[in-house]
C-alpha positions in Angstrom: 38.9 106.4 88.7 36.5 107.8 86.2 33.8 109.9 88.0 30.2 109.0 87.8 28.1 111.0 85.4 24.5 112.0 85.9 23.1 109.5 83.5 24.5 106.4 85.3 22.3 103.3 85.4 22.4 100.5 87.9 24.4 98.5 85.4 27.1 101.0 85.3 27.3 101.2 89.0 27.4 97.4 89.1 30.4 97.4 86.9 32.1 100.0 89.0 31.3 98.1 92.1 32.9 94.9 90.7 35.9 96.8 89.4 36.6 97.9 92.9 35.4 94.7 94.7 37.3 91.9 92.9 40.9 93.0 93.8 39.8 93.7 97.3 38.1 90.3 97.6 41.2 88.6 96.1 43.4 90.5 98.7 41.0 89.7 101.6 40.7 86.1 100.8 44.5 85.5 101.3 43.9 86.2 105.0 41.5 83.3 105.8 43.4 81.2 103.3 46.3 81.5 105.6 44.1 80.6 108.6 42.8 77.6 106.7 46.4 76.4 106.1 47.3 77.0 109.8 44.2 75.0 110.8 44.9 72.2 108.3 48.6 71.6 109.1 47.9 71.6 112.8 44.5 69.8 112.6 46.2 66.7 111.2 48.7 66.4 114.1 48.1 63.8 116.8 46.7 66.2 119.4 44.1 69.0 119.4 46.3 71.0 121.9 48.4 72.5 119.0 45.3 73.7 117.2 43.8 75.1 120.4 47.0 76.9 121.2 47.1 78.7 117.9 43.4 79.5 118.2 44.0 81.1 121.6 47.3 82.8 120.5 45.8 84.1 117.2 42.8 85.6 119.0 45.1 87.3 121.5 47.1 88.9 118.6 43.9 89.8 116.8 43.0 92.0 119.8 46.5 93.3 120.3 47.2 94.3 116.7 43.8 95.3 115.6 43.6 97.7 118.5 45.9 99.8 116.4 44.3 98.8 113.1 42.7 102.2 112.9 46.1 103.5 111.7 45.3 102.0 108.3 42.0 103.8 107.8 43.4 107.0 109.3 46.4 106.9 107.0 44.2 106.3 104.0 42.0 109.4 104.7 44.9 111.7 105.3 46.9 110.4 102.3 43.9 110.8 100.1 43.6 114.5 101.2 47.3 115.1 100.4 46.9 113.3 97.1 43.9 115.4 96.1 45.8 118.6 97.0 48.8 117.4 94.9 50.9 118.1 97.9 54.1 116.0 97.7 55.4 117.2 101.1 52.2 116.2 102.9 52.3 112.8 101.3 55.8 112.0 102.3 55.5 113.6 105.7 52.4 111.5 106.5 54.1 108.3 105.4 57.3 109.0 107.4 55.4 110.1 110.6 53.0 107.1 110.4 55.9 104.7 110.0 57.7 106.2 113.0 54.5 105.9 115.0 54.1 102.3 113.9 57.6 101.3 114.8 57.4 103.1 118.2 54.1 101.4 119.2 55.5 98.0 118.0 58.6 98.3 120.1 56.5 99.2 123.1 54.4 96.1 122.6 57.6 94.0 122.5 58.8 95.7 125.6 55.7 94.9 127.6 54.7 91.7 125.9 55.1 89.4 129.0 52.4 91.0 131.1 50.2 91.5 128.1 50.4 87.9 127.1 50.0 86.7 130.6 46.8 88.8 131.0 45.4 87.7 127.8 45.9 84.0 128.6 44.4 84.4 132.0 41.3 86.0 130.5 41.0 83.2 127.9 41.6 80.6 130.5 42.7 77.6 128.3 43.8 74.3 129.8 47.3 74.2 131.2 48.6 72.2 128.2 47.1 74.6 125.7 48.2 77.7 127.8 51.8 76.6 127.8 51.8 76.1 124.0 49.9 79.4 123.5 52.4 81.3 125.6 55.3 79.9 123.5 53.4 80.8 120.3 52.7 84.3 121.5 56.3 84.9 122.7 57.4 84.3 119.1 54.6 86.2 117.4 55.1 89.4 119.4 58.4 90.1 117.5 56.3 90.9 114.4 54.6 93.9 116.0 56.6 96.6 114.3 56.2 95.0 111.0 52.4 94.5 111.3 51.8 98.1 112.3 54.1 99.3 109.4 52.0 97.2 107.1 48.8 99.0 108.2 50.5 102.3 107.4 51.8 101.2 104.0 48.5 99.7 102.9 46.6 102.8 104.0 49.0 105.1 102.3 49.0 103.2 99.0 45.2 103.1 98.9 45.0 106.8 99.8 47.4 107.7 96.9 45.2 105.6 94.5 47.4 102.6 94.0 45.2 99.7 95.2 47.3 97.1 93.3 50.1 97.8 95.7 48.4 96.3 98.8 47.1 93.4 96.6 50.6 92.4 95.5 52.0 93.0 98.9 49.5 90.9 100.9 49.2 88.0 98.3 52.9 87.5 98.1 53.4 87.8 101.8 50.6 85.3 102.6 52.0 83.0 100.0 55.4 83.0 101.8 53.6 82.4 105.1 51.7 79.3 103.7 54.9 77.8 102.3 56.8 78.4 105.5 53.8 76.9 107.5 54.0 73.7 105.5 57.8 73.6 105.8 58.1 74.3 109.5 55.1 72.2 110.7 54.8 69.3 108.2 58.4 68.8 107.3 60.4 70.0 110.3 57.8 69.1 112.9 57.9 72.4 114.8 54.1 72.3 115.5 52.5 75.6 116.8 56.0 77.1 117.3 56.6 76.7 113.6 53.3 78.5 112.7 54.4 81.4 114.8 57.9 81.6 113.3 56.4 81.4 109.8 54.0 84.3 110.5 56.8 86.5 111.9 59.0 86.0 108.9 56.1 86.6 106.5 55.1 89.8 108.3 58.6 91.3 107.8 58.6 90.1 104.3 55.3 91.9 103.6 56.7 95.1 105.1 59.8 94.8 102.9 57.6 94.3 99.8 55.4 97.3 100.8 58.4 99.6 101.3 59.7 98.6 97.9 56.4 99.4 96.3 56.1 102.7 98.2 59.6 103.8 97.0 58.4 103.6 93.4 55.5 105.9 94.3 57.6 108.7 96.0 56.9 112.2 94.5 59.7 113.5 92.4 61.8 116.3 93.8 60.8 115.8 97.5 63.9 115.7 99.7 64.3 114.3 103.2 64.2 117.3 105.5 63.7 117.9 109.2 60.3 119.4 108.6 59.0 116.0 107.4 59.3 114.6 110.9 56.8 117.1 112.2 55.8 118.0 115.8 53.9 116.1 118.5 50.6 117.5 117.3 51.1 115.8 113.9 51.4 112.4 115.5 48.4 113.0 117.8 46.4 113.9 114.7 47.1 110.5 113.2 46.0 108.8 116.5 42.8 110.8 116.7 41.6 109.8 113.2 39.0 107.0 113.3 39.0 106.7 117.1 35.4 105.5 116.9 36.5 102.7 114.6 39.2 101.7 117.1 36.6 101.3 119.9 34.2 99.4 117.6 37.1 97.1 116.5 38.2 96.4 120.1 34.6 95.6 121.1 34.2 93.1 118.2 37.6 91.5 119.0 36.7 91.2 122.7 33.5 89.4 121.7 35.5 86.9 119.6 38.1 86.5 122.4 35.3 85.9 124.9 33.8 83.3 122.4 37.2 81.5 122.3 37.6 81.7 126.1 34.1 80.2 126.8 34.8 77.4 124.3 38.1 76.7 126.1 36.2 76.3 129.3 34.3 73.4 127.7 37.5 71.5 126.9 40.2 71.3 124.3 38.1 69.4 121.9 35.3 72.0 121.8 38.0 74.7 121.6 39.5 73.1 118.6 36.2 72.4 116.9 35.2 76.1 117.4 38.6 77.1 115.9 37.8 75.1 112.8 34.3 76.6 112.4 35.4 80.2 113.2 37.9 79.9 110.4 35.0 79.8 108.0 33.7 83.0 109.5 36.9 84.6 108.4 36.3 83.3 104.9 32.8 84.8 104.9 33.9 88.2 106.3 36.8 88.6 103.9 34.8 87.5 100.9 31.8 89.8 101.6 34.0 92.6 102.7 35.0 93.1 99.1 31.6 94.5 98.3 31.5 96.5 101.5 34.9 98.1 100.8 33.8 98.9 97.3 30.6 100.4 98.6 32.7 102.5 101.0 34.4 104.2 98.1 31.3 104.7 96.0 29.1 105.8 98.9 31.8 108.3 99.9 31.8 109.6 96.4 28.0 109.9 96.3 28.0 111.8 99.7 30.8 114.0 98.6 28.8 115.0 95.4 25.6 115.3 97.4 23.8 112.9 95.1 21.0 111.1 96.9 20.2 109.2 93.7 23.7 107.8 93.4 23.7 106.9 97.1 20.6 104.8 96.7 21.9 103.2 93.5 25.2 102.2 95.1 23.5 100.8 98.2 21.1 98.8 96.0 23.9 97.4 93.9 26.1 96.5 97.0 23.1 95.0 98.7 22.2 92.9 95.7 25.7 91.5 95.2 26.3 91.0 98.9 23.1 88.8 99.2 24.2 86.8 96.2 27.5 86.2 97.8 25.9 85.2 101.1 23.6 82.7 99.2 26.6 81.1 97.4 28.5 80.7 100.6 25.4 79.2 102.4 25.0 76.7 99.6 28.6 75.8 99.8 28.6 75.2 103.5 25.3 73.2 103.4 26.5 70.9 100.6 30.2 70.7 101.5 30.4 71.6 105.2 31.3 68.1 106.4 33.9 67.7 103.7 35.5 71.1 104.5 35.7 70.3 108.2 37.3 66.9 107.4 39.8 68.8 105.1 40.9 70.9 108.0 41.3 68.3 110.7 41.9 64.6 110.7 41.3 64.2 114.5 38.1 62.2 114.9 36.9 63.8 118.1 37.4 67.3 116.8 35.8 66.5 113.4 32.7 64.8 115.0 32.3 67.7 117.5 32.5 70.3 114.7 29.9 68.4 112.8 27.5 68.8 115.7 27.7 72.6 115.4 27.7 72.7 111.6 24.1 74.1 111.3 25.3 77.3 113.0 27.8 77.7 110.1 24.9 77.5 107.6 23.4 80.6 109.3 26.5 82.7 109.4 26.5 84.2 105.9 23.0 85.7 106.0 23.4 86.7 109.6 26.6 88.5 109.1 26.3 90.0 105.6 24.2 93.0 106.8 26.8 94.1 109.3 29.6 94.0 106.6 27.5 95.9 104.1 26.4 98.6 106.6 30.0 99.0 107.8 30.9 100.0 104.3 28.0 102.5 104.0 28.7 104.1 107.4 32.4 104.4 106.8 31.9 105.8 103.3 29.5 108.4 104.8 32.0 109.0 107.7 29.4 108.0 110.3 31.9 106.0 112.3 30.5 107.1 115.7 27.3 105.3 114.8 29.3 102.2 114.0 30.9 102.3 117.4 27.6 102.8 119.2 25.7 100.0 117.4 28.6 97.6 118.1 28.6 98.5 121.8 24.8 98.1 122.0 25.0 94.7 120.2 27.9 93.4 122.3 26.8 94.6 125.8 23.0 94.8 125.3 22.5 91.6 123.2 25.5 89.3 123.1 26.3 89.1 126.8 22.7 88.8 128.1 21.9 86.1 125.5 25.0 84.2 126.4 24.1 84.4 130.1 20.5 83.2 129.5 21.7 80.3 127.3 24.7 79.0 129.3 22.7 75.8 129.9 22.8 75.1 126.2 26.6 74.6 126.3 28.4 75.4 123.1 25.1 75.8 121.2 24.3 78.7 123.5 27.6 80.3 122.6 27.0 80.1 118.9 23.4 81.4 119.3 24.9 84.4 121.2 27.3 85.1 118.3 24.4 84.9 115.7 22.4 87.2 117.9 25.2 89.8 118.0 25.3 89.8 114.2 21.5 90.2 113.9 21.5 93.0 116.5 24.1 94.9 114.4 22.0 94.3 111.3 18.9 95.6 113.0 20.4 98.6 114.7 22.5 99.8 111.7 19.6 99.0 109.4 17.2 101.2 111.5 19.7 104.1 111.5 20.3 103.7 107.7 16.5 103.9 107.1 16.2 106.9 109.4 19.2 108.7 107.9 18.0 108.1 104.3 14.5 109.3 105.1 15.8 112.5 106.7 18.8 112.9 104.3 21.1 112.9 107.4 23.8 111.2 105.3 24.5 114.5 103.5 24.6 116.7 106.6 27.9 117.8 108.2 28.6 116.2 111.6 
């Protein structure tokens, strides 16, 4: 990447932001696209129980897998350091150790999957029919654990060694395979939620195979496989320690979403299915706007590393401007086409009509959530991840839960109001810290 010079204008930074953002957005959007296909193929079956089962099961695995999602960011940081030092041994050693750690954790998850799944379903408390289908779905999905964690490592390593096209190719092809298998297994073969789970497992291993093939083309020349590459226990603990604050922050966010799903399930299978349809659009919003946040992460980190307050402000202004434009476009799309999009995802009348009742909350989501996504990018780029953790814990425990408790009489409207309140609380708390850190130049101080 060409470094920023001192005579950069906002236009130059806009171009650099877009150069980073568009491949990330394209990659990110394949994830909710898969969720849209899952929802669509199941939403047109004769019962909402299949859709509810996948909603419950998918939330369970979001918590389970993303608990270890910090491995991707940790691997990225360590790989970038080795790349900057032009140290081929450190690059290969990190990759090998991280993959071994990923496989080990994945096998442990498979070994203990029965109590983990049982605990998760008990906490989410779906109806007996949905619980049975969700348990079947989860019992199949768990076999993808080693592949998923290996993907985190491979993506992180490729980004850290400055090959962002690798993850883009890897994830787009893998999600394409998943979509094709979804349609084949569910629509053609009639395997329902079981088919969705099987398609996902096969696609995850396919993604890992593609990633390994890409990584092999990036191996430093002359580096041989030696015993020293496997390292000591301390080397593996170092990988686990990196981004521990992000791990806690991610767990807190995923627990909120799991709680949201569980409370929807308590109101019946129809509300559960309707919320599953609407929450799919939240994934679209987050993955679209995260492209700007991820780009800001790289450029903010560069500005902090160079100690340039002017560049920091310019990058933030550019990322904010384009993030708000993105939120506006999404809002217009949901206002004008919300009913059509819901009908596209489900043909079950009761689910569609119920989702329509809560459509105004979807209109609020882009502008309520855009601030949190943007500030995540700023705080990660400035390596202020502890603050990310603390603001999330404050928003979840201090705002979301009390607001939910006070609005239980509102039914599902109260649940959605609580989720919007969480997003606004994150925006306010991170915005206040950002203003304070900018005023006092704390961004550029060593922690």
